[in-house]
C-alpha positions as CSV (number, residue, x, y, z in Angstrom):
1,M,-3.6,-25.8,27.5
2,I,-2.8,-22.4,26.6
3,K,-1.4,-22.4,23.2
4,L,0.8,-19.4,21.6
5,H,-0.1,-18.3,17.9
6,Q,2.7,-16.6,16.3
7,E,2.2,-18.1,13.0
8,N,0.4,-15.2,12.0
9,I,3.2,-12.8,12.1
10,Q,4.5,-11.7,8.9
11,L,8.6,-10.8,8.4
12,P,9.7,-10.5,4.7
13,N,13.5,-10.9,4.7
14,D,15.7,-7.5,4.1
15,F,17.4,-6.9,0.9
16,I,19.0,-4.0,-0.6
17,L,18.0,-2.7,-4.0
18,N,21.3,-0.8,-5.4
19,N,20.0,2.2,-7.3
20,K,22.2,4.9,-9.5
21,K,21.9,7.5,-6.6
22,S,21.1,5.6,-3.1
23,I,20.8,2.5,-1.5
24,T,17.3,1.9,0.0
25,M,16.5,-0.8,2.4
26,I,13.7,-3.0,2.2
27,K,11.4,-2.3,4.9
28,R,9.9,-5.2,6.8
29,T,5.7,-5.7,7.7
30,L,4.9,-7.2,11.0
31,Y,1.3,-8.3,10.9
32,L,-0.4,-9.5,14.3
33,S,-3.8,-10.9,14.3
34,N,-3.7,-12.3,17.9
35,P,-3.5,-11.1,21.4
36,A,0.0,-9.6,22.0
37,I,1.5,-6.6,24.2
38,L,3.9,-4.6,22.3
39,S,6.8,-2.5,24.1
40,L,9.6,-0.3,23.5
41,K,13.3,-1.5,24.7
42,N,16.6,-0.3,23.4
43,N,14.8,0.8,20.5
44,Q,13.3,-2.6,19.6
45,L,10.0,-3.2,19.5
46,I,9.3,-6.0,22.2
47,L,6.4,-8.6,21.4
48,K,5.0,-10.8,24.2
49,F,2.1,-12.7,24.8
50,P,-0.7,-11.9,27.2
51,E,-1.4,-15.6,28.1
52,V,2.5,-15.9,29.2
53,E,2.4,-12.7,31.4
54,R,-0.5,-13.8,32.9
55,Y,0.4,-17.3,34.0
56,P,4.0,-17.3,33.7
57,E,4.2,-21.1,34.4
58,V,3.3,-21.5,30.8
59,K,6.5,-20.7,29.5
60,K,7.3,-24.5,31.0
61,L,4.6,-25.6,28.2
62,V,6.0,-24.2,25.3
63,S,8.4,-24.7,23.1
64,V,8.2,-21.8,21.0
65,P,9.9,-18.1,22.1
66,T,7.9,-16.5,24.5
67,E,9.8,-12.8,24.2
68,L,10.4,-11.2,20.4
69,S,12.2,-8.3,19.2
70,Y,12.0,-6.4,16.1
71,H,14.7,-3.6,15.1
72,I,12.3,-0.4,14.8
73,P,14.4,1.1,12.0
74,D,14.1,-1.8,9.8
75,M,10.3,-1.8,10.2
76,G,8.5,0.1,7.6
77,M,4.5,-1.0,8.4
78,L,2.9,-2.4,11.6
79,I,-0.2,-4.1,11.2
80,L,-2.8,-4.5,14.2
81,D,-5.6,-6.9,13.5
82,H,-6.7,-7.8,17.0
83,P,-8.8,-6.0,19.9
84,Q,-6.7,-7.8,22.4
85,I,-3.1,-5.9,21.1
86,T,-2.1,-3.7,24.1
87,I,0.5,-0.8,22.7
88,T,2.7,1.2,25.0
89,H,2.8,5.2,23.7
90,A,6.5,5.2,24.3
91,L,6.5,2.8,21.2
92,V,3.9,4.4,19.4
93,S,6.1,7.5,19.8
94,E,9.3,6.1,18.5
95,L,7.5,3.7,15.5
96,V,6.2,7.3,14.4
97,K,9.7,9.1,14.7
98,N,11.2,6.3,12.4
99,N,8.1,6.6,10.2
100,V,6.6,3.6,10.9
101,V,3.5,3.2,9.4
102,I,0.7,1.9,12.0
103,V,-2.5,0.5,10.8
104,S,-4.8,-0.4,12.7
105,C,-7.9,-2.8,11.4
106,D,-11.9,-3.4,12.5
107,D,-13.7,-6.1,13.4
108,T,-14.0,-7.1,10.1
109,H,-10.3,-7.4,9.7
110,H,-10.0,-4.2,7.0
111,P,-7.6,-1.9,7.9
112,R,-9.3,1.2,9.2
113,G,-6.9,3.9,10.2
114,L,-3.5,4.7,9.7
115,M,-0.6,6.5,11.7
116,L,2.0,8.7,10.3
117,T,4.9,10.8,11.5
118,L,4.3,14.9,11.0
119,H,7.7,15.2,9.6
120,S,10.7,12.6,7.9
121,N,12.4,15.1,5.6
122,T,15.2,17.7,6.8
123,L,13.9,20.1,3.9
124,Q,10.4,19.4,4.7
125,S,9.2,23.4,5.1
126,E,10.9,24.1,1.9
127,R,9.1,21.0,0.4
128,Y,6.0,22.2,1.6
129,K,6.3,25.6,-0.2
130,Y,7.1,24.1,-3.4
131,Q,4.0,21.7,-3.0
132,I,1.5,24.5,-1.9
133,E,2.5,26.6,-4.6
134,A,2.2,24.0,-7.4
135,S,0.3,25.6,-10.2
136,E,-3.0,24.5,-11.3
137,P,-1.6,23.5,-14.7
138,L,1.2,21.4,-13.2
139,K,-1.3,19.7,-11.2
140,K,-3.8,18.7,-14.3
141,Q,-0.8,17.5,-16.3
142,L,0.5,15.1,-13.1
143,W,-3.3,13.9,-12.8
144,M,-2.9,13.4,-16.8
145,Q,0.2,11.0,-16.4
146,I,-1.2,9.1,-13.4
147,V,-4.7,8.4,-15.1
148,K,-2.8,7.3,-18.5
149,Q,-0.5,5.2,-16.7
150,K,-3.3,3.7,-14.4
151,I,-5.8,2.9,-17.7
152,I,-2.2,1.5,-19.3
153,N,-2.0,-1.1,-16.4
154,Q,-5.6,-1.8,-16.3
155,A,-5.2,-3.1,-20.0
156,H,-2.3,-5.3,-19.0
157,V,-4.2,-7.2,-16.0
158,L,-7.4,-7.4,-18.3
159,K,-5.3,-8.9,-21.1
160,K,-3.7,-11.6,-18.5
161,Y,-7.1,-12.6,-17.1
162,N,-9.5,-12.4,-20.1
163,S,-8.0,-12.6,-23.4
164,D,-11.0,-12.7,-25.2
165,V,-11.8,-9.1,-24.4
166,N,-10.4,-6.5,-26.3
167,H,-7.6,-5.1,-23.8
168,E,-6.5,-2.5,-26.9
169,F,-9.6,-0.4,-26.2
170,L,-8.5,0.6,-23.0
171,L,-5.0,1.5,-24.3
172,K,-6.9,3.6,-27.0
173,L,-8.7,5.6,-24.4
174,A,-5.4,6.1,-22.6
175,Q,-4.0,7.9,-25.3
176,D,-7.0,10.2,-25.4
177,V,-6.3,11.1,-21.6
178,K,-6.4,14.9,-21.5
179,S,-4.8,17.0,-19.1
180,G,-6.8,17.3,-16.1
181,D,-8.7,14.3,-17.5
182,T,-11.4,16.6,-18.2
183,T,-13.1,13.9,-20.3
184,N,-13.3,11.8,-17.9
185,R,-11.3,8.6,-19.3
186,E,-10.8,7.2,-16.1
187,A,-14.5,7.1,-15.6
188,V,-14.9,5.3,-19.2
189,A,-12.1,2.8,-18.8
190,A,-13.3,1.8,-15.1
191,S,-16.6,0.6,-16.3
192,F,-15.3,-1.2,-19.2
193,Y,-12.5,-2.8,-16.9
194,W,-14.5,-4.0,-14.1
195,S,-17.3,-5.3,-16.6
196,N,-14.9,-7.9,-17.8
197,L,-12.2,-8.4,-15.3
198,F,-13.6,-11.4,-13.2
199,T,-14.9,-13.7,-15.5
200,N,-15.8,-16.4,-12.7
201,E,-18.1,-13.6,-11.3
202,P,-20.4,-12.4,-13.8
203,F,-22.5,-10.1,-12.2
204,F,-19.3,-8.3,-10.3
205,V,-20.0,-4.9,-9.6
206,R,-16.9,-2.7,-7.8
207,N,-18.5,-1.1,-4.7
208,R,-16.9,-0.8,-1.2
209,E,-19.7,-2.5,0.4
210,G,-20.3,-5.0,-2.3
211,D,-19.9,-8.8,-2.6
212,P,-16.7,-10.7,-2.7
213,P,-14.2,-10.1,-4.3
214,N,-14.7,-6.5,-3.1
215,N,-13.2,-7.5,0.5
216,L,-10.0,-8.4,-1.0
217,L,-9.9,-5.3,-3.1
218,N,-10.8,-3.0,-0.1
219,Y,-8.2,-4.8,1.7
220,V,-5.5,-4.7,-0.8
221,Y,-6.2,-1.1,-1.8
222,S,-5.6,0.1,2.2
223,I,-2.2,-1.4,2.0
224,I,-1.1,0.2,-0.9
225,R,-2.4,3.5,0.4
226,A,-0.4,3.1,3.6
227,C,2.4,2.5,1.8
228,V,2.2,5.6,-0.6
229,A,1.2,7.6,2.5
230,R,4.4,6.9,3.9
231,S,6.5,7.7,1.0
232,I,4.6,10.9,0.3
233,V,5.8,11.7,3.9
234,E,9.4,10.4,3.3
235,A,9.7,12.5,0.4
236,G,9.2,15.3,2.4
237,L,5.6,16.0,1.1
238,L,2.1,16.7,2.8
239,P,-0.1,13.9,2.0
240,T,-3.6,15.9,3.0
241,L,-2.7,18.2,-0.1
242,G,-4.0,16.4,-3.5
243,I,-3.3,16.9,-7.0
244,H,-6.9,16.1,-8.0
245,H,-8.3,14.5,-5.0
246,H,-9.9,17.3,-2.6
247,S,-12.2,16.7,0.5
248,R,-12.3,18.6,3.5
249,Y,-12.6,15.0,5.7
250,N,-10.2,13.4,3.6
251,P,-6.5,13.4,5.5
252,Y,-4.5,11.5,2.4
253,C,-5.7,12.9,-0.5
254,L,-2.1,12.6,-2.3
255,A,-1.6,9.4,-1.4
256,D,-4.9,8.7,-3.2
257,D,-3.6,10.5,-6.5
258,L,-0.4,8.6,-6.5
259,M,-1.9,5.0,-5.7
260,E,-3.9,5.2,-8.8
261,A,-1.4,3.8,-10.9
262,Y,-0.5,1.2,-8.5
263,R,-3.9,-0.2,-8.2
264,P,-4.1,-2.9,-10.6
265,Y,-0.9,-4.2,-8.9
266,G,-3.3,-5.0,-6.3
267,D,-6.1,-6.2,-9.1
268,D,-3.7,-8.5,-10.5
269,I,-3.2,-10.1,-6.8
270,V,-6.7,-10.4,-6.2
271,C,-7.4,-12.0,-9.6
272,R,-5.0,-14.2,-9.1
273,I,-6.8,-15.6,-5.9
274,V,-10.3,-15.6,-7.5
275,A,-8.9,-17.5,-10.5
276,S,-7.5,-20.0,-8.0
277,R,-11.0,-20.7,-7.0
278,K,-10.5,-20.9,-3.3
279,N,-13.0,-19.6,-0.9
280,Y,-12.5,-15.7,-0.6
281,S,-16.1,-14.7,1.0
282,E,-13.8,-14.2,4.1
283,L,-10.4,-12.7,4.7
284,T,-8.5,-16.2,5.8
285,K,-5.2,-15.9,7.0
286,E,-3.6,-17.3,4.2
287,I,-4.8,-14.6,1.9
288,K,-4.7,-11.6,4.2
289,Q,-1.0,-12.9,3.8
290,E,-1.0,-13.3,-0.2
291,L,-2.3,-9.8,-0.2
292,L,0.0,-8.2,2.2
293,G,2.7,-9.4,-0.3
294,I,1.6,-6.5,-2.7
295,L,4.5,-4.4,-0.9
296,Y,7.2,-7.1,-2.0
297,I,6.2,-7.9,-5.8
298,D,8.2,-6.4,-8.4
299,S,7.2,-3.3,-10.0
300,T,9.1,-1.6,-13.2
301,I,9.9,2.3,-13.9
302,S,11.5,3.1,-16.4
303,N,13.1,-0.3,-17.2
304,E,14.1,-0.6,-13.6
305,I,12.9,-3.5,-11.3
306,S,12.7,-2.6,-7.8
307,P,9.9,-4.0,-4.7
308,L,6.9,-2.1,-5.0
309,Q,7.2,0.3,-1.5
310,V,10.4,1.1,-3.3
311,A,8.7,2.1,-6.2
312,C,6.2,4.2,-4.5
313,L,9.1,6.1,-2.8
314,R,10.3,6.6,-6.1
315,T,7.2,8.0,-7.2
316,A,7.0,10.9,-4.4
317,R,10.2,11.7,-4.8
318,S,9.7,12.5,-8.6
319,L,6.7,14.2,-7.7
320,F,8.3,16.9,-5.4
321,Q,11.0,17.2,-8.6
322,C,8.1,18.2,-10.7
323,F,6.8,20.7,-7.9
324,E,10.5,22.0,-7.9
325,G,10.4,22.3,-11.9
326,K,13.4,20.1,-12.2
327,I,11.5,17.4,-14.4
328,R,7.8,17.0,-16.3
329,K,7.3,13.7,-15.9
330,L,6.1,11.2,-12.9
331,Q,8.0,8.3,-11.8
332,L,5.4,5.8,-12.4
333,P,4.8,2.0,-12.2
334,E,4.6,-0.1,-15.8
335,L,2.6,-3.0,-15.1
336,N,3.5,-4.7,-18.5
337,N,5.8,-7.5,-17.5
338,I,3.0,-9.3,-15.3
339,N,3.3,-13.0,-15.3
């Protein structure tokens, strides 16, 4: 009998964050890891199963719905993780129009590429102008703030998972970060941090091509990067023009800048998986579901708690305000309340 697999679809419930200035809808993430046919109908993403389309008589043999629909404006990210997923161009166009990030995974189930809208803000050209004309001293100050907060967040993760190590060393390094991080405190902190974080993996070396749990770190960082890139576009900024990262081959330099302070949130989830002694040599469905939860965990900015995807948008919006000259300090996540 042909079986329909829809248990891999992850759709967190919507909820509202009531902010001082706005109400922000938490966007849904749709993750697909089975053969599927995706199309557009009445502003809805229509999900069908190829087994049913090919053999209509299968409908009589299954008890689960054979066609599902999702309201596109409620979506934030679509993750495609199977080579036999078919998607229509009409749907792609509507997803991009609604600033839904489309993430494509490779044959190792790691995110390989993402698609974003080219415009998601009515004042986009004006905001581009501020971004392009941002001074080097301003960008160096902003990078200093990001590196400092990243190291502080790393210190709290290290304290949680290896209390025997002096995490105060990282806090001291954070205070020593200079404009533009000219003394490269970020690299010094990273060397100490990764050497002491995974107590269950004494020979761990952080490397994209390295042994597990590098695979988990790569995956969760890709999700954070996609979320930050989406937030940058929604804030009316160009993800290509970074404040520190610069590469002619990297279309997401600014996303790579802003995500740095959020990486320790991903580290926290990975450390929790490693500490549970699960088999994490492969990215199983269960592990991927846990890693995808990064978008909905609590994140604190200026004593206000919101889901991480909302925090990313607050960070991106504050960056524009810095470019505009209205504020001098980025709104960055403070990972000092992890449980």
